[in-house]
C-alpha positions as MATLAB code, in Angstrom:
seq = 'MMASQGLATLVTVKLGSLSWNNYSSGGGALRLLSPPQPSVHALRACSSSSCSRGVAGRWSAGASSATSAPVDSSSELEWPPVPREQVEAIRSLNGWVAENMLPLLTPVESAWQPHDYLPRSAAAGSEANKAFTEELAELRAAAACLPDDVLVCLVGNMVTEEALPTYQSMFNRTEGGGDDTGASALPWARWLRGWTAEENRHGDLLNRYLYLTGRVDMRQVEVTIHHLLRNGMERATFISHGHTARLAVKLGDRTLSKICGVVAADERRHEAAYTRASAELFDVDPDGMVRALAYVMLRKITMPGLLMSDGLGDGDGCGDSLFARFSAVAQRAGVYTASDYGDMVEHFVRRWRVADLGGLSGEGRRAQEYVCGLAPKIRRMEELAHRRAALREPGMARFSWIFNRAVVVG';
ca = [
     145.268   86.913   90.749;
     142.733   86.844   87.994;
     141.424   90.185   86.818;
     137.910   88.734   86.644;
     137.802   89.012   90.415;
     137.637   92.736   89.832;
     134.464   92.318   87.837;
     132.989   90.232   90.613;
     133.907   93.036   92.990;
     131.997   95.319   90.654;
     129.043   92.932   90.777;
     128.902   93.292   94.553;
     128.638   97.038   94.114;
     125.021   96.525   93.112;
     124.364   93.284   94.971;
     125.371   94.417   98.420;
     127.082   92.164  100.914;
     125.843   90.789  104.203;
     127.334   89.335  107.344;
     126.170   88.752  110.889;
     126.608   91.107  113.771;
     126.328   89.766  117.317;
     125.202   93.090  118.631;
     126.090   93.212  122.289;
     122.654   94.100  123.572;
     120.442   92.695  120.835;
     122.407   89.616  119.805;
     122.138   87.960  116.439;
     121.145   91.130  114.596;
     121.611   91.328  110.867;
     124.504   93.518  109.922;
     124.626   94.960  106.442;
     128.033   95.188  104.909;
     127.460   96.961  101.646;
     129.626   96.501   98.584;
     132.823   98.286   97.690;
     132.954  101.089   95.214;
     133.719  100.017   91.645;
     137.488  100.286   91.582;
     140.428   99.839   89.283;
     139.932   96.100   89.649;
     136.330   96.312   88.550;
     137.305   98.148   85.394;
     140.075   95.681   84.763;
     137.504   92.928   84.874;
     135.016   94.765   82.686;
     137.587   94.722   79.989;
     140.509   92.408   80.328;
     139.045   89.157   81.561;
     135.979   89.383   79.388;
     137.975   89.698   76.204;
     140.890   87.417   77.010;
     139.676   83.908   76.352;
     142.777   82.456   77.914;
     142.432   84.405   81.122;
     140.946   81.470   83.050;
     144.322   79.811   83.016;
     145.868   82.693   84.910;
     144.015   82.033   88.148;
     146.336   81.972   91.126;
     146.312   79.116   93.599;
     144.723   81.364   96.195;
     141.915   82.355   93.876;
     141.184   78.876   92.615;
     140.900   77.456   96.124;
     138.643   80.233   97.376;
     135.440   78.381   96.552;
     136.352   75.470   98.776;
     138.135   77.026  101.744;
     137.107   79.787  104.154;
     138.925   83.071  103.800;
     139.395   85.790  106.393;
     137.051   88.461  105.049;
     138.775   91.128  107.104;
     142.071   90.705  105.251;
     142.931   93.056  102.433;
     142.726   91.779   98.879;
     146.026   92.044   97.058;
     145.814   92.672   93.323;
     148.903   92.137   91.159;
     149.670   94.256   88.117;
     147.462   93.529   85.132;
     149.362   91.839   82.263;
     149.918   93.908   79.138;
     147.548   91.763   77.065;
     144.746   92.499   79.521;
     145.454   96.216   79.352;
     145.067   95.944   75.594;
     141.814   94.054   76.143;
     140.554   96.945   78.264;
     141.223   99.301   75.403;
     139.512   96.921   72.986;
     136.243   97.297   74.881;
     135.961  101.001   74.143;
     133.615  100.341   71.235;
     131.399   98.127   73.389;
     131.309  100.789   76.110;
     130.285  103.436   73.575;
     127.433  101.300   72.306;
     126.155   99.778   75.534;
     127.079  102.040   78.448;
     127.295  105.626   77.254;
     123.611  105.682   76.147;
     122.652  105.071   79.786;
     124.005  108.489   80.769;
     121.482  111.341   80.781;
     122.344  114.457   78.716;
     123.156  117.398   80.962;
     120.437  119.497   79.347;
     117.714  117.073   80.425;
     119.222  115.872   83.697;
     117.731  116.777   87.068;
     119.717  118.979   89.449;
     119.553  119.212   93.268;
     117.956  122.651   93.047;
     114.926  121.097   91.311;
     113.886  119.316   94.510;
     114.693  121.927   97.164;
     113.397  125.375   98.136;
     114.156  127.654   95.210;
     116.899  130.202   95.578;
     116.439  133.218   93.310;
     117.566  136.762   92.676;
     117.152  139.142   95.571;
     113.650  140.456   96.024;
     110.804  140.330   98.469;
     108.717  137.872   96.433;
     111.656  135.535   95.868;
     112.570  135.630   99.553;
     108.961  134.985  100.518;
     108.740  131.975   98.195;
     111.971  130.534   99.587;
     110.826  131.044  103.163;
     107.467  129.401  102.489;
     109.013  126.402  100.733;
     111.576  126.001  103.509;
     108.781  126.034  106.099;
     106.930  123.338  104.135;
     110.065  121.186  103.897;
     110.731  121.468  107.640;
     107.123  120.722  108.545;
     107.177  117.540  106.488;
     110.605  116.509  107.794;
     109.422  116.926  111.386;
     107.575  113.618  111.040;
     110.714  111.608  110.264;
     111.715  109.275  113.104;
     115.315  109.119  114.242;
     116.024  105.759  112.615;
     115.112  107.143  109.177;
     117.330  110.168  109.797;
     120.226  107.858  110.685;
     119.694  105.900  107.465;
     119.559  109.103  105.447;
     122.782  110.402  106.956;
     124.572  107.089  106.428;
     123.518  106.959  102.782;
     124.455  110.595  102.245;
     127.892  110.183  103.829;
     128.702  107.342  101.445;
     127.586  109.402   98.456;
     129.820  112.272   99.548;
     132.924  110.062   99.253;
     132.682  110.386   95.466;
     136.181  111.875   94.871;
     137.729  108.631   96.074;
     135.663  106.583   93.661;
     136.778  108.518   90.601;
     140.414  108.465   91.676;
     140.251  104.664   91.942;
     138.723  104.376   88.474;
     141.447  106.572   87.068;
     144.105  104.172   88.287;
     142.935  101.662   85.698;
     145.543  101.393   82.993;
     143.805  101.388   79.653;
     140.422  102.284   81.098;
     140.962  105.479   83.039;
     140.946  109.095   81.964;
     144.627  109.769   81.320;
     144.282  113.450   80.448;
     141.185  114.480   82.365;
     139.422  115.236   79.082;
     139.970  112.069   77.040;
     137.469  111.347   74.267;
     137.769  107.582   74.712;
     134.460  105.886   75.701;
     135.804  104.474   78.977;
     136.928  107.965   80.025;
     133.643  109.534   78.910;
     131.717  106.954   80.921;
     133.856  107.653   83.985;
     133.316  111.406   83.798;
     129.600  111.053   83.009;
     129.042  108.545   85.813;
     130.935  110.797   88.243;
     128.909  113.850   87.211;
     125.623  112.019   87.778;
     126.743  110.569   91.094;
     127.998  113.953   92.290;
     124.423  115.246   92.458;
     123.372  112.578   94.967;
     125.495  113.747   97.867;
     124.732  117.382   97.103;
     120.976  116.795   97.142;
     120.866  114.670  100.298;
     123.305  116.958  102.101;
     121.305  120.110  101.366;
     118.036  118.437  102.277;
     119.356  117.289  105.650;
     120.843  120.722  106.336;
     117.560  122.461  105.552;
     115.524  120.162  107.787;
     117.370  121.336  110.894;
     116.943  117.807  112.279;
     120.564  116.627  112.314;
     123.903  117.797  113.712;
     125.503  118.819  110.429;
     128.929  119.408  111.953;
     129.103  115.809  113.159;
     127.887  114.669  109.750;
     130.639  116.721  108.114;
     133.229  115.240  110.487;
     132.076  111.774  109.432;
     132.448  112.655  105.740;
     135.917  114.027  106.449;
     136.940  110.821  108.228;
     135.573  108.611  105.463;
     137.450  110.472  102.752;
     140.636  110.030  104.798;
     139.998  106.403  105.734;
     138.580  104.768  102.637;
     135.747  104.660  100.163;
     132.321  103.090   99.739;
     129.088  103.129   97.893;
     125.348  102.731   98.386;
     122.825  101.139   96.013;
     119.444  101.977   94.536;
     117.716   99.518   96.903;
     118.218  101.560  100.070;
     117.241  104.814   98.359;
     114.100  103.219   96.934;
     113.020  101.855  100.311;
     113.673  105.224  101.935;
     111.504  106.902   99.310;
     108.607  104.570  100.159;
     109.091  105.179  103.884;
     109.016  108.920  103.256;
     105.656  108.635  101.466;
     104.170  106.746  104.401;
     105.513  109.355  106.796;
     104.116  112.228  104.758;
     107.379  113.721  103.472;
     106.848  113.877   99.717;
     109.923  116.037   99.160;
     112.155  113.353  100.636;
     110.296  110.713   98.648;
     111.039  112.539   95.398;
     114.659  113.083   96.406;
     115.284  109.417   97.168;
     113.325  108.392   94.093;
     115.456  110.329   91.630;
     118.662  109.127   93.282;
     117.421  105.526   93.108;
     116.562  105.979   89.422;
     120.130  107.103   88.714;
     121.507  104.122   90.582;
     119.274  101.762   88.617;
     120.616  103.104   85.318;
     124.186  102.718   86.545;
     123.424   99.202   87.743;
     122.084   98.382   84.281;
     125.407   99.425   82.750;
     127.458   97.198   85.014;
     124.993   94.330   84.648;
     125.403   94.473   80.872;
     129.163   94.426   81.261;
     128.921   91.392   83.523;
     126.648   89.578   81.064;
     129.188   90.230   78.321;
     131.910   88.676   80.452;
     129.835   85.607   81.245;
     129.354   85.045   77.505;
     133.058   85.357   76.751;
     134.645   83.647   79.769;
     131.977   81.767   81.777;
     134.432   79.618   83.720;
     136.586   82.546   84.771;
     133.605   84.727   85.600;
     131.749   82.236   87.768;
     134.903   81.464   89.726;
     135.629   85.160   90.154;
     132.100   85.853   91.361;
     132.238   82.971   93.837;
     135.615   84.141   95.092;
     134.455   87.662   95.781;
     131.153   86.603   97.334;
     132.932   84.104   99.563;
     135.364   86.760  100.722;
     132.371   88.912  101.711;
     133.887   92.055  100.205;
     132.455   95.017  102.054;
     132.211   98.737  101.581;
     135.038  100.621  103.182;
     132.129  102.495  104.736;
     133.096   99.989  107.372;
     135.696  102.669  108.124;
     133.244  105.528  108.661;
     133.772  107.379  111.917;
     132.403  110.452  113.628;
     135.627  110.862  115.597;
     133.943  110.052  118.901;
     134.470  106.286  119.044;
     131.917  103.904  120.491;
     130.744  106.208  123.227;
     127.685  104.148  124.047;
     129.819  101.183  125.058;
     128.182   98.801  122.591;
     131.550   97.769  121.182;
     130.521   98.124  117.544;
     131.699  100.520  114.888;
     129.640  103.427  113.625;
     129.051  101.565  110.378;
     127.879   98.458  112.232;
     125.343  100.511  114.179;
     124.166  102.337  111.062;
     123.781   99.002  109.259;
     121.784   97.515  112.124;
     119.423  100.502  112.038;
     119.018  100.157  108.261;
     118.116   96.489  108.668;
     115.557   97.152  111.411;
     114.031  100.105  109.534;
     113.688   98.041  106.362;
     115.877  100.409  104.350;
     118.207   97.589  103.278;
     117.703   94.069  104.605;
     118.991   90.540  104.321;
     115.895   89.720  102.300;
     116.811   92.447   99.790;
     120.288   91.007   99.506;
     118.993   87.477   98.953;
     116.535   88.685   96.315;
     119.268   90.529   94.450;
     121.653   87.573   94.492;
     118.861   85.390   93.127;
     118.013   87.985   90.465;
     121.549   88.203   89.133;
     122.057   84.442   89.186;
     118.984   84.205   86.940;
     119.947   87.225   84.848;
     123.346   85.765   83.977;
     121.967   82.203   83.719;
     124.659   80.964   86.092;
     122.880   77.651   86.664;
     122.915   76.976   82.895;
     126.629   77.549   82.357;
     128.249   74.577   80.665;
     131.747   73.465   79.780;
     133.076   74.491   83.188;
     136.199   73.184   84.852;
     135.973   71.345   88.149;
     136.673   74.571   89.977;
     134.097   76.322   87.830;
     131.427   73.766   88.692;
     132.165   74.115   92.409;
     131.925   77.899   92.064;
     128.654   77.543   90.142;
     127.188   75.374   92.900;
     128.255   77.851   95.569;
     126.846   80.899   93.794;
     123.548   79.190   92.918;
     123.095   78.049   96.507;
     123.898   81.418   98.050;
     120.420   83.019   98.008;
     118.704   80.112   99.828;
     121.540   80.110  102.355;
     121.079   83.841  102.984;
     117.364   83.346  103.599;
     117.980   80.478  106.022;
     120.492   82.594  107.938;
     118.067   85.514  108.020;
     115.302   83.318  109.425;
     117.631   81.971  112.105;
     118.748   85.493  113.040;
     115.147   86.666  113.357;
     114.324   83.750  115.650;
     117.314   84.510  117.845;
     116.540   88.220  117.923;
     112.952   87.497  118.976;
     114.275   85.899  122.143;
     116.209   89.003  123.182;
     115.366   92.549  124.093;
     116.232   95.068  121.364;
     119.369   97.093  121.962;
     119.943  100.828  121.734;
     122.697  102.786  120.024;
     123.444  106.502  120.099;
     124.372  108.576  117.054;
     126.136  111.925  117.161;
     124.436  112.684  113.807;
     121.137  113.183  115.631;
     122.534  115.011  118.634;
     123.480  111.769  120.411;
     119.922  110.475  120.681;
     119.479  106.708  120.980;
     117.897  104.527  118.297;
     116.641  100.943  118.609;
     118.806   98.303  116.934;
     118.798   94.512  116.867;
];
């Protein structure tokens, strides 16, 4: 299977992925299935397929037919070993990575840290303790205004950020693009470590904030993180954090707004890096890239956050997974919606000038047509889902994260 599919998987990291959830009580609700974490396959694509001009000819029959035949999106993608010439191509991109991706990392000396946005811990002393107590009281007073649906969205986003160790381990499986020694000076390895270091702050900051609010059941949150690290991996995007920041402003929690804002800013810089890599690949191998993107989008690759669990099962009898319920709440709360997904698909189609690609094979032209028509299709499906939902009573789902209180979904 063509390594470019890995790049397309990487593209969905920042695009997000969407499917439909016939929620038992609400019916026709939008279900957000966010993208997978950039993996070994994504790095393979960022290097091998973009530099190997002959890579288009290595498409497998399954990949080449993906733009014209439905595929079971629940099945696991199988990725064969990357040919030696593609491994060499990965290594050949080190110079490009140094010039175009490493500058997007923030120097440690000027980077923000979680402590900057939380009540200040300090050396022992009455004044220091008083300042901490006062700041903690202010944080809790502001957080008291947050409704349960926002808390659920915050926990879901935080849980995905806390799965970071899995993400780095997947990157390191990339032959030619990983960090073989743990301290390699190669640009790909430096990017991996720098990206990991920046991402590591996100889970720490959100986790500490939620703990300090006293609004959530932290043990159940921790159980969910534990399950996710055992079950799989996933990733959130800057869109949901940005929307949460705006919600926090409206609700009067400026601390949360700042927290989500700085996390979203990090995600935007990381998205810029991967977008540049994708643009490079479209210039070098447009036919292979457009087919890879169509293949991945058609398969509806989703975050393995689909596997998140609090260990209690579907106790409310709704029949949906914890991730499905979290996604439905995020859609209803406006934290990440079908409209956001459609806008992002449209943005990247324009950014990479997919409609203008020429010299494509027949399969490439079919893939181009599919990708260019995807955003309008998403919007039509969203409109239909809203009409159906309007005819039904909203459903309710309980979350152990908020002491088993019920939240409106659908």
